[in-house]
C-alpha positions in Angstrom: -4.4 -12.3 7.6 -5.2 -14.5 4.7 -8.6 -15.4 3.4 -9.3 -18.3 0.9 -12.6 -18.2 -0.9 -14.0 -15.7 1.6 -13.0 -17.8 4.6 -10.3 -16.9 7.1 -7.3 -19.3 6.9 -6.8 -20.4 10.5 -3.4 -19.3 11.9 -2.6 -17.0 9.0 -2.9 -13.7 10.9 0.4 -12.0 11.7 1.3 -8.6 12.9 4.2 -6.6 11.6 6.4 -4.9 14.1 7.2 -2.2 11.6 5.2 1.0 11.0 5.1 4.7 10.8 6.5 5.0 14.4 9.9 4.0 13.0 9.6 6.8 10.4 8.7 9.4 13.0 11.5 8.2 15.3 14.0 8.4 12.4 12.9 12.0 11.5 12.9 12.9 15.2 16.5 11.7 15.6 17.6 13.5 12.4 15.9 16.8 13.5 17.6 16.5 16.9 21.0 15.8 15.4 21.1 18.3 12.5 18.5 20.9 13.4 18.8 21.2 17.2 15.2 20.1 17.7 14.2 19.5 21.3 10.4 18.8 20.8 8.8 15.4 21.3 8.3 12.5 19.0 4.5 12.9 18.8 4.9 16.5 17.4 7.1 15.0 14.7 4.6 12.2 14.0 1.9 14.8 13.6 4.0 16.8 11.2 5.0 13.8 8.9 2.4 14.6 6.3 3.5 18.2 6.1 7.1 17.3 5.7 8.2 20.2 7.9 8.1 21.4 11.5 8.6 24.7 13.3 11.8 25.0 15.3 11.9 28.3 17.0 10.9 30.9 14.4 12.0 28.7 11.5 10.0 26.1 9.5 12.4 23.2 8.9 11.7 20.8 6.0 12.5 17.1 6.4 10.9 15.7 3.2 14.0 13.9 1.9 14.7 12.3 5.2 11.0 11.3 5.7 10.8 9.7 2.3 14.0 7.8 2.7 12.6 6.4 5.9 9.3 5.4 4.2 11.3 3.6 1.6 13.2 1.8 4.4 9.9 0.9 6.0 8.6 -0.6 2.8 11.8 -2.7 2.6 11.0 -4.0 6.1 7.4 -4.7 5.2 8.4 -6.6 2.0 10.7 -8.7 4.1 7.9 -9.4 6.6 5.5 -10.2 3.7 7.9 -12.6 1.9 8.7 -14.4 5.2 5.0 -15.0 5.9 3.6 -15.6 2.4 4.9 -19.2 2.0 3.4 -20.9 -1.1 0.2 -18.7 -0.9 -0.8 -16.4 -3.7 -3.0 -13.7 -2.2 -5.4 -11.7 -4.3 -4.7 -8.5 -2.3 -2.5 -7.0 0.3 -4.3 -4.3 2.4 -2.1 -1.8 4.1 -3.4 0.0 7.1 -2.0 2.3 9.9 -0.8 5.8 10.0 2.0 5.3 7.4 0.0 3.3 4.9 -0.7 6.0 2.4 2.9 7.4 2.3 4.4 3.9 2.3 2.1 2.8 -0.5 3.7 5.6 -2.6 6.9 3.6 -2.7 5.3 0.2 -3.6 6.6 -0.8 -7.0 3.9 -0.7 -9.8 4.1 -4.5 -10.3 3.1 -5.1 -6.7 0.3 -2.5 -6.9 -1.0 -4.3 -10.0 -1.2 -7.5 -7.9 -3.5 -5.9 -5.4 -1.4 -4.0 -2.9 -3.9 -1.3 -1.7 -4.4 1.1 1.2 -7.6 0.4 3.2 -10.4 2.8 2.4 -11.3 5.5 4.9 -8.6 6.6 7.4 -5.9 4.0 7.4 -4.7 5.2 10.9 -8.1 4.2 12.3 -8.5 1.0 10.2 -8.2 -1.5 13.1 -10.5 0.5 15.4 -13.2 1.1 12.7 -13.2 -2.5 11.6 -13.4 -3.8 15.2 -16.3 -1.5 15.8 -18.1 -2.7 12.6 -17.5 -6.3 13.7 -19.0 -5.6 17.2 -22.0 -3.8 15.6 -22.7 -6.8 13.3 -22.2 -9.3 16.1 -24.7 -7.4 18.4 -27.2 -7.2 15.5 -27.0 -11.0 15.0 -27.5 -11.5 18.8 -30.6 -9.3 18.7 -32.1 -11.3 15.7 
């Protein structure tokens, strides 16, 4: 979503269909193929930050595969960004969602310098927390 001088630019909000789920799915597929993993996707999603998962009595690392998938995710996000930016020159790009912190690690320094940031707090809860804050403020205005 784009703001100009503090005001929302109508029609500028877009959602990206890419996210940490594609990283978890890729790691899950790799674990199934190369490590005989039979667990579910959500267990892999929960293990992404650790970079390893227990399979039987073994702790199996997947850091290299995970990081390659985060780099691929960033490529997809950059393509999404470039296709939606048009002639605009945003002052910041805020990344949110479960993969924001790890994906941000792969953002080139020149983009970080132009304002690519991870939202404060828990990026995985960003949409929920901000929606709640919006509702609280709206109700406070109604009560005034």
